[in-house]
ChimeraX commands (.cxc) that place a marker at each C-alpha (Angstrom):
marker #1 position 0.00,0.00,0.00 radius 0.5
marker #1 position 1.32,3.44,-0.95 radius 0.5
marker #1 position 1.88,6.13,1.66 radius 0.5
marker #1 position -0.89,8.74,1.74 radius 0.5
marker #1 position 0.40,12.27,2.36 radius 0.5
marker #1 position -1.55,14.84,4.38 radius 0.5
marker #1 position 0.44,17.85,3.13 radius 0.5
marker #1 position 2.60,18.84,0.18 radius 0.5
marker #1 position 4.97,21.64,-0.71 radius 0.5
marker #1 position 3.93,25.04,-2.03 radius 0.5
marker #1 position 4.25,26.10,-5.65 radius 0.5
marker #1 position 2.87,23.04,-7.45 radius 0.5
marker #1 position 0.82,24.09,-10.50 radius 0.5
marker #1 position -2.65,22.51,-10.52 radius 0.5
marker #1 position -4.05,23.98,-13.74 radius 0.5
marker #1 position -6.45,26.78,-14.66 radius 0.5
marker #1 position -9.17,27.92,-12.28 radius 0.5
marker #1 position -11.65,27.45,-15.14 radius 0.5
marker #1 position -11.34,23.67,-14.79 radius 0.5
marker #1 position -13.51,24.01,-11.66 radius 0.5
marker #1 position -16.89,25.51,-12.60 radius 0.5
marker #1 position -18.14,28.10,-10.11 radius 0.5
marker #1 position -20.12,26.49,-7.28 radius 0.5
marker #1 position -18.54,23.05,-7.69 radius 0.5
marker #1 position -15.60,21.04,-6.36 radius 0.5
marker #1 position -12.82,19.03,-7.98 radius 0.5
marker #1 position -10.70,16.14,-6.75 radius 0.5
marker #1 position -6.90,16.16,-7.06 radius 0.5
marker #1 position -4.54,13.22,-6.61 radius 0.5
marker #1 position -0.87,14.15,-6.76 radius 0.5
marker #1 position 1.93,11.59,-6.90 radius 0.5
marker #1 position 4.93,12.75,-4.89 radius 0.5
marker #1 position 7.73,10.19,-5.18 radius 0.5
marker #1 position 6.20,6.87,-4.12 radius 0.5
marker #1 position 3.43,8.53,-2.09 radius 0.5
marker #1 position 0.11,10.15,-2.99 radius 0.5
marker #1 position -1.71,13.26,-1.82 radius 0.5
marker #1 position -5.52,13.33,-2.09 radius 0.5
marker #1 position -7.28,16.67,-1.87 radius 0.5
marker #1 position -10.16,18.65,-3.28 radius 0.5
marker #1 position -10.87,22.28,-4.08 radius 0.5
marker #1 position -14.22,24.06,-3.84 radius 0.5
marker #1 position -14.71,27.14,-6.02 radius 0.5
marker #1 position -17.04,29.99,-5.08 radius 0.5
marker #1 position -16.59,32.76,-7.63 radius 0.5
marker #1 position -12.93,33.74,-7.57 radius 0.5
marker #1 position -12.43,32.21,-4.10 radius 0.5
marker #1 position -11.06,28.69,-3.66 radius 0.5
marker #1 position -11.04,26.48,-0.58 radius 0.5
marker #1 position -8.83,23.40,-0.48 radius 0.5
marker #1 position -9.02,20.43,1.89 radius 0.5
marker #1 position -7.29,17.11,2.38 radius 0.5
marker #1 position -9.73,14.47,1.16 radius 0.5
marker #1 position -10.27,12.67,4.47 radius 0.5
marker #1 position -13.28,12.88,6.76 radius 0.5
marker #1 position -12.29,13.53,10.39 radius 0.5
marker #1 position -14.87,10.92,11.49 radius 0.5
marker #1 position -13.44,7.82,9.82 radius 0.5
marker #1 position -10.55,9.00,7.63 radius 0.5
marker #1 position -12.29,7.96,4.43 radius 0.5
marker #1 position -12.34,10.16,1.30 radius 0.5
marker #1 position -15.48,12.30,1.46 radius 0.5
marker #1 position -16.89,11.60,-2.02 radius 0.5
marker #1 position -17.99,8.18,-3.20 radius 0.5
marker #1 position -18.43,9.61,-6.72 radius 0.5
marker #1 position -15.67,11.61,-8.37 radius 0.5
marker #1 position -15.94,15.35,-7.59 radius 0.5
marker #1 position -19.23,14.92,-5.63 radius 0.5
marker #1 position -18.22,16.85,-2.51 radius 0.5
marker #1 position -21.08,19.34,-2.17 radius 0.5
marker #1 position -24.69,19.09,-1.07 radius 0.5
marker #1 position -27.33,19.40,-3.81 radius 0.5
marker #1 position -27.64,23.14,-3.02 radius 0.5
marker #1 position -23.88,23.56,-3.31 radius 0.5
marker #1 position -23.69,25.40,0.02 radius 0.5
marker #1 position -21.98,22.74,2.16 radius 0.5
marker #1 position -19.38,20.00,1.83 radius 0.5
marker #1 position -20.84,16.58,2.60 radius 0.5
marker #1 position -19.26,13.26,3.48 radius 0.5
marker #1 position -21.16,10.77,1.34 radius 0.5
marker #1 position -20.37,7.88,3.72 radius 0.5
marker #1 position -21.97,9.09,6.96 radius 0.5
marker #1 position -23.62,12.40,6.03 radius 0.5
marker #1 position -21.35,14.78,7.94 radius 0.5
marker #1 position -21.77,18.40,6.78 radius 0.5
marker #1 position -18.96,20.96,6.67 radius 0.5
marker #1 position -18.86,24.70,6.03 radius 0.5
marker #1 position -17.02,25.51,2.81 radius 0.5
marker #1 position -15.09,28.53,4.07 radius 0.5
marker #1 position -13.45,26.90,7.11 radius 0.5
marker #1 position -14.16,23.14,6.99 radius 0.5
marker #1 position -15.94,23.04,10.37 radius 0.5
marker #1 position -18.37,20.14,10.74 radius 0.5
marker #1 position -21.81,21.48,11.58 radius 0.5
marker #1 position -23.70,18.19,11.54 radius 0.5
marker #1 position -23.16,14.47,11.62 radius 0.5
marker #1 position -20.91,12.11,13.55 radius 0.5
marker #1 position -17.95,14.51,13.77 radius 0.5
marker #1 position -19.78,17.74,14.74 radius 0.5
marker #1 position -17.28,20.39,15.80 radius 0.5
marker #1 position -14.31,18.70,14.10 radius 0.5
marker #1 position -12.65,20.29,11.06 radius 0.5
marker #1 position -11.45,19.16,7.68 radius 0.5
marker #1 position -7.68,19.52,7.26 radius 0.5
marker #1 position -7.00,22.59,5.11 radius 0.5
marker #1 position -5.01,22.27,1.90 radius 0.5
marker #1 position -3.61,25.70,1.13 radius 0.5
marker #1 position -4.17,26.70,-2.49 radius 0.5
marker #1 position -4.11,30.04,-4.29 radius 0.5
marker #1 position -5.14,31.51,-7.63 radius 0.5
marker #1 position -2.49,33.52,-9.46 radius 0.5
marker #1 position -3.16,34.90,-12.95 radius 0.5
marker #1 position -6.09,32.50,-13.37 radius 0.5
marker #1 position -4.02,29.43,-12.42 radius 0.5
marker #1 position -4.28,27.26,-9.28 radius 0.5
marker #1 position -1.21,26.53,-7.18 radius 0.5
marker #1 position -0.46,24.87,-3.87 radius 0.5
marker #1 position 0.47,27.45,-1.24 radius 0.5
marker link #1:1,2 radius 0.2
marker link #1:2,3 radius 0.2
marker link #1:3,4 radius 0.2
marker link #1:4,5 radius 0.2
marker link #1:5,6 radius 0.2
marker link #1:6,7 radius 0.2
marker link #1:7,8 radius 0.2
marker link #1:8,9 radius 0.2
marker link #1:9,10 radius 0.2
marker link #1:10,11 radius 0.2
marker link #1:11,12 radius 0.2
marker link #1:12,13 radius 0.2
marker link #1:13,14 radius 0.2
marker link #1:14,15 radius 0.2
marker link #1:15,16 radius 0.2
marker link #1:16,17 radius 0.2
marker link #1:17,18 radius 0.2
marker link #1:18,19 radius 0.2
marker link #1:19,20 radius 0.2
marker link #1:20,21 radius 0.2
marker link #1:21,22 radius 0.2
marker link #1:22,23 radius 0.2
marker link #1:23,24 radius 0.2
marker link #1:24,25 radius 0.2
marker link #1:25,26 radius 0.2
marker link #1:26,27 radius 0.2
marker link #1:27,28 radius 0.2
marker link #1:28,29 radius 0.2
marker link #1:29,30 radius 0.2
marker link #1:30,31 radius 0.2
marker link #1:31,32 radius 0.2
marker link #1:32,33 radius 0.2
marker link #1:33,34 radius 0.2
marker link #1:34,35 radius 0.2
marker link #1:35,36 radius 0.2
marker link #1:36,37 radius 0.2
marker link #1:37,38 radius 0.2
marker link #1:38,39 radius 0.2
marker link #1:39,40 radius 0.2
marker link #1:40,41 radius 0.2
marker link #1:41,42 radius 0.2
marker link #1:42,43 radius 0.2
marker link #1:43,44 radius 0.2
marker link #1:44,45 radius 0.2
marker link #1:45,46 radius 0.2
marker link #1:46,47 radius 0.2
marker link #1:47,48 radius 0.2
marker link #1:48,49 radius 0.2
marker link #1:49,50 radius 0.2
marker link #1:50,51 radius 0.2
marker link #1:51,52 radius 0.2
marker link #1:52,53 radius 0.2
marker link #1:53,54 radius 0.2
marker link #1:54,55 radius 0.2
marker link #1:55,56 radius 0.2
marker link #1:56,57 radius 0.2
marker link #1:57,58 radius 0.2
marker link #1:58,59 radius 0.2
marker link #1:59,60 radius 0.2
marker link #1:60,61 radius 0.2
marker link #1:61,62 radius 0.2
marker link #1:62,63 radius 0.2
marker link #1:63,64 radius 0.2
marker link #1:64,65 radius 0.2
marker link #1:65,66 radius 0.2
marker link #1:66,67 radius 0.2
marker link #1:67,68 radius 0.2
marker link #1:68,69 radius 0.2
marker link #1:69,70 radius 0.2
marker link #1:70,71 radius 0.2
marker link #1:71,72 radius 0.2
marker link #1:72,73 radius 0.2
marker link #1:73,74 radius 0.2
marker link #1:74,75 radius 0.2
marker link #1:75,76 radius 0.2
marker link #1:76,77 radius 0.2
marker link #1:77,78 radius 0.2
marker link #1:78,79 radius 0.2
marker link #1:79,80 radius 0.2
marker link #1:80,81 radius 0.2
marker link #1:81,82 radius 0.2
marker link #1:82,83 radius 0.2
marker link #1:83,84 radius 0.2
marker link #1:84,85 radius 0.2
marker link #1:85,86 radius 0.2
marker link #1:86,87 radius 0.2
marker link #1:87,88 radius 0.2
marker link #1:88,89 radius 0.2
marker link #1:89,90 radius 0.2
marker link #1:90,91 radius 0.2
marker link #1:91,92 radius 0.2
marker link #1:92,93 radius 0.2
marker link #1:93,94 radius 0.2
marker link #1:94,95 radius 0.2
marker link #1:95,96 radius 0.2
marker link #1:96,97 radius 0.2
marker link #1:97,98 radius 0.2
marker link #1:98,99 radius 0.2
marker link #1:99,100 radius 0.2
marker link #1:100,101 radius 0.2
marker link #1:101,102 radius 0.2
marker link #1:102,103 radius 0.2
marker link #1:103,104 radius 0.2
marker link #1:104,105 radius 0.2
marker link #1:105,106 radius 0.2
marker link #1:106,107 radius 0.2
marker link #1:107,108 radius 0.2
marker link #1:108,109 radius 0.2
marker link #1:109,110 radius 0.2
marker link #1:110,111 radius 0.2
marker link #1:111,112 radius 0.2
marker link #1:112,113 radius 0.2
marker link #1:113,114 radius 0.2
marker link #1:114,115 radius 0.2
marker link #1:115,116 radius 0.2
marker link #1:116,117 radius 0.2
marker link #1:117,118 radius 0.2
view
């Protein structure tokens, strides 16, 4: 089994912001040496919020379907395994089995229309 990283270095290019439609989220898996980093980014207008793809309740990736991280209204992040709900702007769990816990932030920035790790 490959090591799963919970953080990565700054400055890695992730592609154009336009690859994440406004109001949606996108999964990223980055191979770093022999290990992998799993994260996702939520876009709200020009703002982006990145998180390590692991629920604080059970450590599982949040989405069972690729890029399906948000509730149907697009206003919260949802763990599809146990229904935990998280605020997009800070990753705090506001409902479900890990209420009060937080998603681990993945620092990302937009520079000249391109996404980068920060």
